[in-house]
ROLO-333208 format. One record per residue (C-alpha): residue number from 0; residue in three letters; chain; z, x, y negated. Coordinates in pm, 1 decimal. Layout:
<recs>
+-----+-----+-------+----------+----------+----------+
:   n : res : chain :       pz :       px :       py :
+-----+-----+-------+----------+----------+----------+
: NUM : ALA :     A :        Z :        X :        Y :
...
+-----+-----+-------+----------+----------+----------+
</recs>
This chain:
<recs>
+-----+-----+-------+----------+----------+----------+
:   n : res : chain :       pz :       px :       py :
+-----+-----+-------+----------+----------+----------+
:   0 : UNK :     A :   5377.1 :   2422.2 :   1111.9 :
:   1 : UNK :     A :   5092.4 :   2624.8 :    957.7 :
:   2 : UNK :     A :   5105.7 :   2877.6 :   1242.8 :
:   3 : UNK :     A :   5086.1 :   2597.7 :   1500.3 :
:   4 : UNK :     A :   4802.3 :   2424.9 :   1317.2 :
:   5 : UNK :     A :   4613.2 :   2751.8 :   1284.3 :
:   6 : UNK :     A :   4654.7 :   2817.7 :   1655.5 :
:   7 : UNK :     A :   4515.9 :   2474.6 :   1742.8 :
:   8 : UNK :     A :   4217.3 :   2525.9 :   1510.7 :
:   9 : UNK :     A :   4152.6 :   2865.9 :   1670.3 :
:  10 : UNK :     A :   4159.7 :   2709.0 :   2017.7 :
:  11 : UNK :     A :   3911.2 :   2439.0 :   1911.1 :
:  12 : UNK :     A :   3667.2 :   2693.2 :   1766.6 :
:  13 : UNK :     A :   3705.2 :   2919.5 :   2071.4 :
:  14 : UNK :     A :   3622.7 :   2630.0 :   2305.5 :
:  15 : UNK :     A :   3315.9 :   2540.6 :   2097.3 :
:  16 : UNK :     A :   3177.6 :   2894.8 :   2096.0 :
:  17 : UNK :     A :   3266.1 :   2956.3 :   2462.0 :
:  18 : UNK :     A :   3077.8 :   2650.0 :   2584.9 :
:  19 : UNK :     A :   2772.9 :   2747.3 :   2379.3 :
:  20 : UNK :     A :   2776.9 :   3109.0 :   2500.0 :
:  21 : UNK :     A :   2818.5 :   2996.9 :   2860.8 :
:  22 : UNK :     A :   2519.2 :   2761.7 :   2834.7 :
:  23 : UNK :     A :   2289.9 :   3028.6 :   2687.8 :
:  24 : UNK :     A :   2414.2 :   3290.0 :   2933.8 :
:  25 : UNK :     A :   2348.4 :   3055.5 :   3223.6 :
:  26 : UNK :     A :   1990.4 :   3009.9 :   3107.6 :
:  27 : UNK :     A :   1941.6 :   3386.7 :   3091.8 :
:  28 : UNK :     A :   2069.3 :   3427.4 :   3447.9 :
:  29 : UNK :     A :   1843.0 :   3157.5 :   3590.3 :
:  30 : UNK :     A :   1542.6 :   3300.7 :   3402.6 :
:  31 : UNK :     A :   1609.4 :   3645.1 :   3550.5 :
:  32 : UNK :     A :   1622.3 :   3490.8 :   3898.8 :
:  33 : UNK :     A :   1308.1 :   3284.6 :   3837.4 :
:  34 : UNK :     A :   1113.3 :   3600.2 :   3750.2 :
:  35 : UNK :     A :   1147.7 :   3719.4 :   4109.8 :
:  36 : UNK :     A :   1134.3 :   3378.5 :   4279.4 :
:  37 : UNK :     A :    796.8 :   3210.7 :   4343.3 :
:  38 : UNK :     A :    746.9 :   2870.2 :   4183.6 :
:  39 : UNK :     A :    769.3 :   2565.0 :   4403.0 :
:  40 : UNK :     A :    456.8 :   2465.4 :   4594.4 :
:  41 : UNK :     A :    291.9 :   2130.1 :   4549.8 :
:  42 : UNK :     A :    171.6 :   2087.3 :   4909.0 :
:  43 : UNK :     A :    349.7 :   1753.0 :   4942.5 :
:  44 : UNK :     A :    201.0 :   1476.0 :   4730.1 :
:  45 : UNK :     A :    330.8 :   1119.4 :   4718.6 :
:  46 : UNK :     A :    273.3 :    932.9 :   4391.2 :
:  47 : UNK :     A :    462.3 :    616.4 :   4295.5 :
:  48 : UNK :     A :    331.8 :    366.9 :   4038.7 :
:  49 : UNK :     A :    580.1 :     92.3 :   3940.9 :
:  50 : UNK :     A :    380.4 :   -220.1 :   3853.6 :
:  51 : UNK :     A :    454.8 :   -392.3 :   3522.4 :
:  52 : UNK :     A :    282.4 :   -645.0 :   3298.4 :
:  53 : UNK :     A :    131.4 :   -361.9 :   3096.6 :
:  54 : UNK :     A :   -170.5 :   -405.4 :   2869.2 :
:  55 : UNK :     A :   -343.7 :    -91.3 :   2996.9 :
:  56 : UNK :     A :   -247.6 :   -134.8 :   3362.5 :
:  57 : UNK :     A :   -593.8 :    -46.3 :   3496.0 :
:  58 : UNK :     A :   -599.5 :    270.3 :   3283.5 :
:  59 : UNK :     A :   -260.9 :    361.0 :   3431.0 :
:  60 : UNK :     A :   -387.3 :    307.4 :   3786.8 :
:  61 : UNK :     A :   -694.0 :    522.6 :   3715.1 :
:  62 : UNK :     A :   -467.9 :    797.2 :   3578.7 :
:  63 : UNK :     A :   -246.8 :    785.7 :   3889.0 :
:  64 : UNK :     A :   -551.0 :    814.9 :   4114.8 :
:  65 : UNK :     A :   -673.1 :   1111.1 :   3907.7 :
:  66 : UNK :     A :   -352.5 :   1298.3 :   3992.8 :
:  67 : UNK :     A :   -441.6 :   1296.7 :   4362.0 :
:  68 : UNK :     A :   -600.2 :   1611.4 :   4498.5 :
:  69 : UNK :     A :   -965.1 :   1574.1 :   4607.2 :
:  70 : UNK :     A :   -986.1 :   1485.3 :   4973.2 :
:  71 : UNK :     A :   -621.7 :   1378.9 :   4989.3 :
:  72 : UNK :     A :   -567.1 :   1096.0 :   5236.2 :
:  73 : UNK :     A :   -222.3 :   1019.1 :   5096.8 :
:  74 : UNK :     A :   -219.5 :    667.3 :   4946.5 :
:  75 : UNK :     A :    -89.6 :    563.4 :   4608.6 :
:  76 : UNK :     A :    240.4 :    375.5 :   4637.6 :
:  77 : UNK :     A :    242.4 :     70.3 :   4410.1 :
:  78 : UNK :     A :    594.1 :    -64.9 :   4356.5 :
:  79 : UNK :     A :    701.0 :   -409.4 :   4243.9 :
:  80 : UNK :     A :   1073.4 :   -452.3 :   4179.4 :
:  81 : UNK :     A :   1211.6 :   -805.7 :   4195.7 :
:  82 : UNK :     A :   1539.7 :   -819.0 :   4009.4 :
:  83 : UNK :     A :   1810.4 :  -1003.3 :   4199.3 :
:  84 : UNK :     A :   1899.3 :  -1344.4 :   4057.2 :
:  85 : UNK :     A :   1716.8 :  -1654.7 :   3941.4 :
:  86 : UNK :     A :   1513.1 :  -1475.9 :   3674.3 :
:  87 : UNK :     A :   1384.2 :  -1230.3 :   3932.3 :
:  88 : UNK :     A :   1259.8 :  -1510.6 :   4152.1 :
:  89 : UNK :     A :   1084.8 :  -1670.1 :   3854.8 :
:  90 : UNK :     A :    907.3 :  -1340.1 :   3783.2 :
:  91 : UNK :     A :    794.0 :  -1292.4 :   4144.0 :
:  92 : UNK :     A :    475.2 :  -1494.5 :   4092.2 :
:  93 : UNK :     A :    359.3 :  -1273.5 :   3804.5 :
:  94 : UNK :     A :    458.0 :   -959.8 :   3996.1 :
:  95 : UNK :     A :    256.3 :  -1069.8 :   4301.8 :
:  96 : UNK :     A :    -43.1 :  -1138.2 :   4077.1 :
:  97 : UNK :     A :    -20.0 :   -790.7 :   3921.8 :
:  98 : UNK :     A :      6.0 :   -629.1 :   4265.6 :
:  99 : UNK :     A :   -305.8 :   -815.1 :   4385.9 :
: 100 : UNK :     A :   -486.8 :   -698.0 :   4072.8 :
: 101 : UNK :     A :   -389.5 :   -334.6 :   4134.3 :
: 102 : UNK :     A :   -491.4 :   -345.6 :   4501.6 :
: 103 : UNK :     A :   -825.2 :   -501.4 :   4411.3 :
: 104 : UNK :     A :   -885.7 :   -230.0 :   4151.0 :
: 105 : UNK :     A :   -802.9 :     33.9 :   4413.3 :
: 106 : UNK :     A :  -1052.5 :   -121.8 :   4655.5 :
: 107 : UNK :     A :  -1322.4 :   -105.5 :   4388.7 :
: 108 : UNK :     A :  -1255.3 :    267.2 :   4357.6 :
: 109 : UNK :     A :  -1237.6 :    308.7 :   4738.2 :
: 110 : UNK :     A :   -876.8 :    418.4 :   4708.0 :
: 111 : UNK :     A :   -597.5 :    318.8 :   4945.2 :
: 112 : UNK :     A :   -283.1 :    162.2 :   4797.1 :
: 113 : UNK :     A :     41.0 :     94.9 :   4983.6 :
: 114 : UNK :     A :    225.1 :   -200.9 :   4825.0 :
: 115 : UNK :     A :    602.8 :   -157.5 :   4813.5 :
: 116 : UNK :     A :    819.9 :   -457.3 :   4725.5 :
: 117 : UNK :     A :   1195.7 :   -442.1 :   4691.5 :
: 118 : UNK :     A :   1472.9 :   -654.9 :   4543.7 :
: 119 : UNK :     A :   1726.0 :   -462.6 :   4337.1 :
: 120 : UNK :     A :   1976.2 :   -516.8 :   4055.1 :
: 121 : UNK :     A :   1724.8 :   -386.2 :   3797.4 :
: 122 : UNK :     A :   1394.2 :   -202.3 :   3770.8 :
: 123 : UNK :     A :   1539.9 :    144.9 :   3726.4 :
: 124 : UNK :     A :   1755.4 :    133.4 :   4038.7 :
: 125 : UNK :     A :   1461.3 :    -13.8 :   4230.4 :
: 126 : UNK :     A :   1244.8 :    282.0 :   4127.4 :
: 127 : UNK :     A :   1518.9 :    534.6 :   4208.3 :
: 128 : UNK :     A :   1578.9 :    390.6 :   4555.1 :
: 129 : UNK :     A :   1205.2 :    380.8 :   4626.6 :
: 130 : UNK :     A :   1166.2 :    744.8 :   4522.0 :
: 131 : UNK :     A :   1433.5 :    838.9 :   4774.0 :
: 132 : UNK :     A :   1316.3 :    616.9 :   5059.0 :
: 133 : UNK :     A :    942.5 :    691.3 :   5028.7 :
: 134 : UNK :     A :    991.4 :   1066.4 :   4970.1 :
: 135 : UNK :     A :    807.1 :   1041.0 :   4637.7 :
: 136 : UNK :     A :    710.3 :   1359.1 :   4449.2 :
: 137 : UNK :     A :    567.1 :   1208.9 :   4127.5 :
: 138 : UNK :     A :    624.3 :    887.7 :   3932.7 :
: 139 : UNK :     A :    375.1 :    739.3 :   3685.6 :
: 140 : UNK :     A :    521.7 :    482.1 :   3444.6 :
: 141 : UNK :     A :    398.9 :    319.9 :   3121.2 :
: 142 : UNK :     A :    528.4 :    431.3 :   2782.6 :
: 143 : UNK :     A :    766.7 :    190.1 :   2608.2 :
: 144 : UNK :     A :    713.5 :    134.2 :   2238.0 :
: 145 : UNK :     A :   1013.0 :    -93.4 :   2188.0 :
: 146 : UNK :     A :   1364.5 :    -51.8 :   2324.6 :
: 147 : UNK :     A :   1577.2 :   -364.0 :   2363.5 :
: 148 : UNK :     A :   1938.5 :   -384.0 :   2248.2 :
: 149 : UNK :     A :   2077.4 :   -385.1 :   2605.0 :
: 150 : UNK :     A :   1882.3 :    -67.3 :   2678.0 :
: 151 : UNK :     A :   2027.2 :     99.9 :   2369.3 :
: 152 : UNK :     A :   2376.0 :     14.2 :   2495.0 :
: 153 : UNK :     A :   2336.4 :     91.6 :   2865.5 :
: 154 : UNK :     A :   2037.5 :    327.9 :   2877.1 :
: 155 : UNK :     A :   1666.3 :    273.7 :   2938.0 :
: 156 : UNK :     A :   1490.6 :    267.1 :   3274.8 :
: 157 : UNK :     A :   1351.4 :    611.3 :   3192.1 :
: 158 : UNK :     A :   1694.2 :    759.2 :   3120.9 :
: 159 : UNK :     A :   1823.1 :    623.7 :   3451.0 :
: 160 : UNK :     A :   1523.3 :    763.8 :   3635.7 :
: 161 : UNK :     A :   1560.0 :   1108.3 :   3479.2 :
: 162 : UNK :     A :   1934.4 :   1118.8 :   3541.6 :
: 163 : UNK :     A :   1921.7 :   1018.5 :   3908.9 :
: 164 : UNK :     A :   1601.5 :   1187.5 :   4027.1 :
: 165 : UNK :     A :   1456.4 :   1530.7 :   3961.0 :
: 166 : UNK :     A :   1097.3 :   1444.1 :   4047.7 :
: 167 : UNK :     A :    794.5 :   1484.6 :   3822.0 :
: 168 : UNK :     A :    761.1 :   1187.4 :   3584.7 :
: 169 : UNK :     A :    444.0 :   1103.4 :   3388.6 :
: 170 : UNK :     A :    511.4 :    856.7 :   3103.4 :
: 171 : UNK :     A :    169.3 :    739.9 :   2997.1 :
: 172 : UNK :     A :     43.3 :    568.5 :   2684.4 :
: 173 : UNK :     A :   -323.7 :    521.6 :   2764.6 :
: 174 : UNK :     A :   -521.5 :    328.0 :   2504.2 :
: 175 : UNK :     A :   -860.6 :    459.3 :   2614.7 :
: 176 : UNK :     A :  -1029.1 :    470.1 :   2960.0 :
: 177 : UNK :     A :   -968.4 :    800.4 :   3138.8 :
: 178 : UNK :     A :  -1345.0 :    845.6 :   3177.1 :
: 179 : UNK :     A :  -1378.2 :    892.0 :   2798.8 :
: 180 : UNK :     A :  -1154.2 :   1199.5 :   2773.4 :
: 181 : UNK :     A :  -1343.9 :   1518.4 :   2691.5 :
: 182 : UNK :     A :  -1047.4 :   1742.8 :   2620.6 :
: 183 : UNK :     A :   -687.9 :   1768.6 :   2742.4 :
: 184 : UNK :     A :   -441.3 :   1906.9 :   2487.7 :
: 185 : UNK :     A :   -127.7 :   2043.0 :   2655.9 :
: 186 : UNK :     A :    186.2 :   2107.1 :   2448.4 :
: 187 : UNK :     A :    460.5 :   2312.5 :   2613.6 :
: 188 : UNK :     A :    777.4 :   2487.7 :   2500.8 :
: 189 : UNK :     A :    963.1 :   2815.0 :   2547.2 :
: 190 : UNK :     A :   1078.3 :   2883.6 :   2906.8 :
: 191 : UNK :     A :    858.8 :   2608.2 :   3053.0 :
: 192 : UNK :     A :    719.5 :   2866.6 :   3296.1 :
: 193 : UNK :     A :   1060.4 :   2917.0 :   3460.6 :
: 194 : UNK :     A :   1111.0 :   2556.4 :   3571.4 :
: 195 : UNK :     A :   1068.7 :   2468.3 :   3941.8 :
: 196 : UNK :     A :    795.8 :   2214.6 :   3860.6 :
: 197 : UNK :     A :    588.4 :   2452.9 :   3647.1 :
: 198 : UNK :     A :    318.8 :   2532.5 :   3905.4 :
: 199 : UNK :     A :    273.1 :   2167.2 :   3992.8 :
: 200 : UNK :     A :    213.7 :   2043.6 :   3637.8 :
: 201 : UNK :     A :    -21.5 :   2333.3 :   3558.1 :
: 202 : UNK :     A :   -233.0 :   2261.1 :   3866.3 :
: 203 : UNK :     A :   -223.8 :   1887.7 :   3806.7 :
: 204 : UNK :     A :   -336.0 :   1936.3 :   3446.7 :
: 205 : UNK :     A :   -624.6 :   2147.8 :   3571.7 :
: 206 : UNK :     A :   -702.8 :   1878.3 :   3829.0 :
: 207 : UNK :     A :   -711.7 :   1610.9 :   3558.1 :
: 208 : UNK :     A :   -954.8 :   1823.3 :   3357.6 :
: 209 : UNK :     A :  -1173.4 :   1853.5 :   3666.5 :
: 210 : UNK :     A :  -1158.0 :   1478.3 :   3732.7 :
: 211 : UNK :     A :  -1243.6 :   1395.8 :   3369.9 :
: 212 : UNK :     A :  -1494.9 :   1680.7 :   3335.7 :
: 213 : UNK :     A :  -1294.7 :   1791.9 :   3033.2 :
: 214 : UNK :     A :  -1186.1 :   2124.1 :   2886.3 :
: 215 : UNK :     A :   -821.2 :   2221.4 :   2836.2 :
: 216 : UNK :     A :   -643.2 :   2350.0 :   2525.7 :
: 217 : UNK :     A :   -291.9 :   2485.0 :   2581.2 :
: 218 : UNK :     A :    -59.5 :   2500.8 :   2280.5 :
: 219 : UNK :     A :    266.7 :   2693.6 :   2316.9 :
: 220 : UNK :     A :    424.6 :   3041.1 :   2340.6 :
: 221 : UNK :     A :    208.8 :   3326.1 :   2472.2 :
: 222 : UNK :     A :    457.7 :   3412.3 :   2747.7 :
: 223 : UNK :     A :    404.3 :   3071.2 :   2903.4 :
: 224 : UNK :     A :     26.2 :   3094.7 :   2877.5 :
: 225 : UNK :     A :     26.7 :   3428.3 :   3061.4 :
: 226 : UNK :     A :    187.6 :   3255.3 :   3360.9 :
: 227 : UNK :     A :    -52.6 :   2961.0 :   3326.9 :
: 228 : UNK :     A :   -348.1 :   3201.5 :   3332.7 :
: 229 : UNK :     A :   -216.7 :   3367.4 :   3648.5 :
: 230 : UNK :     A :   -199.6 :   3032.0 :   3825.9 :
: 231 : UNK :     A :   -545.2 :   2921.3 :   3716.6 :
: 232 : UNK :     A :   -722.3 :   3256.0 :   3758.9 :
: 233 : UNK :     A :   -837.0 :   3188.9 :   4114.9 :
: 234 : UNK :     A :   -845.2 :   2808.7 :   4112.5 :
: 235 : UNK :     A :   -974.2 :   2669.1 :   3785.2 :
: 236 : UNK :     A :  -1338.3 :   2631.3 :   3689.6 :
: 237 : UNK :     A :  -1260.2 :   2445.1 :   3368.3 :
: 238 : UNK :     A :  -1298.1 :   2580.1 :   3015.9 :
: 239 : UNK :     A :   -948.0 :   2686.7 :   2907.4 :
: 240 : UNK :     A :   -834.5 :   2785.4 :   2557.6 :
: 241 : UNK :     A :   -495.0 :   2872.1 :   2409.1 :
: 242 : UNK :     A :   -331.4 :   2862.7 :   2066.8 :
: 243 : UNK :     A :      7.8 :   3025.1 :   2015.5 :
: 244 : UNK :     A :    258.5 :   2777.5 :   1873.0 :
: 245 : UNK :     A :    633.6 :   2829.6 :   1867.2 :
: 246 : UNK :     A :    757.8 :   2533.0 :   1662.5 :
: 247 : UNK :     A :    720.8 :   2156.3 :   1681.6 :
: 248 : UNK :     A :    631.3 :   2159.6 :   1312.4 :
: 249 : UNK :     A :    310.3 :   2333.4 :   1413.6 :
: 250 : UNK :     A :    238.8 :   2073.5 :   1682.3 :
: 251 : UNK :     A :    250.8 :   1793.8 :   1427.6 :
: 252 : UNK :     A :    -36.2 :   1952.4 :   1233.1 :
: 253 : UNK :     A :   -267.5 :   1891.1 :   1528.6 :
: 254 : UNK :     A :   -301.7 :   1522.0 :   1443.3 :
: 255 : UNK :     A :   -583.3 :   1593.3 :   1197.3 :
: 256 : UNK :     A :   -775.8 :   1796.3 :   1457.3 :
: 257 : UNK :     A :   -780.7 :   1539.3 :   1738.0 :
: 258 : UNK :     A :  -1017.0 :   1255.0 :   1826.4 :
: 259 : UNK :     A :   -992.4 :    954.9 :   2058.5 :
: 260 : UNK :     A :  -1163.1 :   1167.0 :   2324.6 :
: 261 : UNK :     A :   -853.0 :   1389.6 :   2344.4 :
: 262 : UNK :     A :   -570.1 :   1323.5 :   2589.8 :
: 263 : UNK :     A :   -238.8 :   1478.9 :   2484.3 :
: 264 : UNK :     A :      4.6 :   1592.0 :   2753.5 :
: 265 : UNK :     A :    342.0 :   1694.2 :   2608.4 :
: 266 : UNK :     A :    555.3 :   1887.3 :   2857.1 :
: 267 : UNK :     A :    919.5 :   1811.5 :   2786.0 :
: 268 : UNK :     A :   1241.2 :   1867.2 :   2983.1 :
: 269 : UNK :     A :   1560.1 :   1702.9 :   3097.5 :
: 270 : UNK :     A :   1888.8 :   1789.0 :   2928.9 :
: 271 : UNK :     A :   2065.0 :   2091.6 :   3074.4 :
: 272 : UNK :     A :   1748.0 :   2263.5 :   3196.6 :
: 273 : UNK :     A :   1598.3 :   2595.4 :   3095.2 :
: 274 : UNK :     A :   1324.5 :   2466.1 :   2867.6 :
: 275 : UNK :     A :   1520.5 :   2181.6 :   2708.8 :
: 276 : UNK :     A :   1532.2 :   2175.8 :   2328.7 :
: 277 : UNK :     A :   1712.0 :   1923.1 :   2111.1 :
: 278 : UNK :     A :   1393.9 :   1774.2 :   1958.8 :
: 279 : UNK :     A :   1284.8 :   1662.4 :   2306.7 :
: 280 : UNK :     A :   1525.2 :   1368.6 :   2286.2 :
: 281 : UNK :     A :   1294.7 :   1217.4 :   2024.3 :
: 282 : UNK :     A :    966.9 :   1349.3 :   2164.6 :
: 283 : UNK :     A :    839.9 :   1000.4 :   2243.7 :
: 284 : UNK :     A :    885.7 :    883.7 :   1883.7 :
: 285 : UNK :     A :    733.7 :   1205.5 :   1748.7 :
: 286 : UNK :     A :    422.3 :   1163.5 :   1960.9 :
: 287 : UNK :     A :    382.9 :    806.1 :   1844.3 :
: 288 : UNK :     A :    431.8 :    905.3 :   1479.5 :
: 289 : UNK :     A :    179.8 :   1190.4 :   1476.0 :
: 290 : UNK :     A :    -65.7 :   1086.2 :   1748.9 :
: 291 : UNK :     A :    -67.4 :    707.5 :   1732.1 :
: 292 : UNK :     A :   -447.8 :    692.0 :   1753.1 :
: 293 : UNK :     A :   -452.5 :    899.6 :   2070.5 :
: 294 : UNK :     A :   -371.2 :    845.7 :   2433.3 :
: 295 : UNK :     A :    -78.6 :   1064.9 :   2530.2 :
: 296 : UNK :     A :    139.8 :   1146.8 :   2827.5 :
: 297 : UNK :     A :    500.8 :   1260.6 :   2813.6 :
: 298 : UNK :     A :    557.4 :   1482.6 :   3116.5 :
: 299 : UNK :     A :    896.8 :   1559.0 :   3270.8 :
: 300 : UNK :     A :    838.3 :   1826.5 :   3537.1 :
: 301 : UNK :     A :   1049.8 :   1853.0 :   3847.9 :
: 302 : UNK :     A :   1356.6 :   2037.4 :   3726.5 :
: 303 : UNK :     A :   1701.5 :   2136.3 :   3846.4 :
: 304 : UNK :     A :   2010.8 :   2154.6 :   3622.7 :
: 305 : UNK :     A :   2083.6 :   2501.5 :   3486.4 :
: 306 : UNK :     A :   2363.3 :   2684.7 :   3663.7 :
: 307 : UNK :     A :   2596.5 :   2828.3 :   3400.2 :
: 308 : UNK :     A :   2731.5 :   3177.3 :   3445.5 :
: 309 : UNK :     A :   2837.8 :   3435.2 :   3191.9 :
: 310 : UNK :     A :   2616.6 :   3729.9 :   3101.7 :
: 311 : UNK :     A :   2541.6 :   3926.1 :   2788.1 :
: 312 : UNK :     A :   2345.3 :   3744.4 :   2515.7 :
: 313 : UNK :     A :   2195.7 :   3836.9 :   2181.8 :
: 314 : UNK :     A :   2271.9 :   3649.1 :   1857.0 :
: 315 : UNK :     A :   1906.8 :   3544.5 :   1819.6 :
: 316 : UNK :     A :   1926.6 :   3353.8 :   2147.9 :
: 317 : UNK :     A :   2186.9 :   3109.4 :   2020.2 :
: 318 : UNK :     A :   2050.4 :   2762.9 :   1944.4 :
: 319 : UNK :     A :   2196.6 :   2665.7 :   1606.8 :
: 320 : UNK :     A :   2132.4 :   2299.3 :   1681.5 :
: 321 : UNK :     A :   2398.1 :   2298.4 :   1950.9 :
: 322 : UNK :     A :   2649.6 :   2435.2 :   1700.2 :
: 323 : UNK :     A :   2558.9 :   2175.8 :   1438.3 :
: 324 : UNK :     A :   2603.6 :   1892.8 :   1687.9 :
: 325 : UNK :     A :   2963.8 :   1993.5 :   1751.8 :
: 326 : UNK :     A :   3076.4 :   2109.5 :   1407.4 :
: 327 : UNK :     A :   3125.9 :   1750.3 :   1293.4 :
: 328 : UNK :     A :   3369.9 :   1685.7 :   1577.1 :
: 329 : UNK :     A :   3564.4 :   2003.1 :   1503.4 :
: 330 : UNK :     A :   3573.0 :   1925.2 :   1129.4 :
: 331 : UNK :     A :   3725.4 :   1580.7 :   1191.6 :
: 332 : UNK :     A :   3983.8 :   1718.9 :   1434.4 :
: 333 : UNK :     A :   4083.9 :   2001.5 :   1199.3 :
: 334 : UNK :     A :   4111.3 :   1758.0 :    908.0 :
: 335 : UNK :     A :   4337.6 :   1535.8 :   1114.9 :
: 336 : UNK :     A :   4560.8 :   1828.5 :   1207.3 :
: 337 : UNK :     A :   4597.5 :   1953.3 :    850.9 :
: 338 : UNK :     A :   4674.9 :   1607.3 :    712.8 :
: 339 : UNK :     A :   4928.1 :   1537.5 :    984.8 :
: 340 : UNK :     A :   4714.7 :   1280.7 :   1171.4 :
: 341 : UNK :     A :   4658.8 :   1295.4 :   1548.1 :
+-----+-----+-------+----------+----------+----------+
</recs>
């Protein structure tokens, strides 16, 4: 009995360590390939703005327009999703009113907007289908402060969007007009420079600084800033500064150094990608806790899932958080085995 139980425990621990090693090894392999592969170009530009009854809707529209390259004739795609059913039909009137308001605001700015209306089972699937059908490259959506019970059970619109598309997503909490921003503070993490969407978000950040006539402060590892500098060396005319930060604990200290004229852009990542870290799951709440008085944008760059493949790794590359997340499961299973429970 003890030999059998010990064998089962050994198998459980082996599976835990093997999955962790495989994940880290896969990241190393993709990074080595990314070092010799040029980052994806951002020649194509089609921006989608789902329309909602959002307090800062005009600020959101202005931000979306600011993401367009100067001289670009590509319109902004404004989407209204009518949920199927009686409630959706009741909401159509408000949705039409919001669309008219957005189009009028675009006309005032001499910007062309293509209205897109579709009926779907919910907002998230409507956005996902529109991204596919309109060949969208970037999505701009408002930040949600409150999450309803049904969303906690079945997932939020954002989670659906991130799971079923790999496009760049800008989640924006804009409480000040974009014209008031004098500095853009960009927070990025380790390995951000190896993601497929890296070049696009760096150039778009520089573009925003140009549109706002603002300077840029990058906060993150030096390795990432070296790649950022290479991209901006021949293109940017903005004032760029950098502070080396390797931990989120350091990011939180910035709250005392910022003013309402600062726009924070936090570059995060989807699960399973090279630059993903466990704290990113709560990044939205962290931003709200530390930077509540600021406008901020949570940025999910275009990213592809990491391909896992074995290769040699060093002990210091292992993320202890991943181990901690699974130890509880192993502890319960082992306890059940030793007490005779299955």
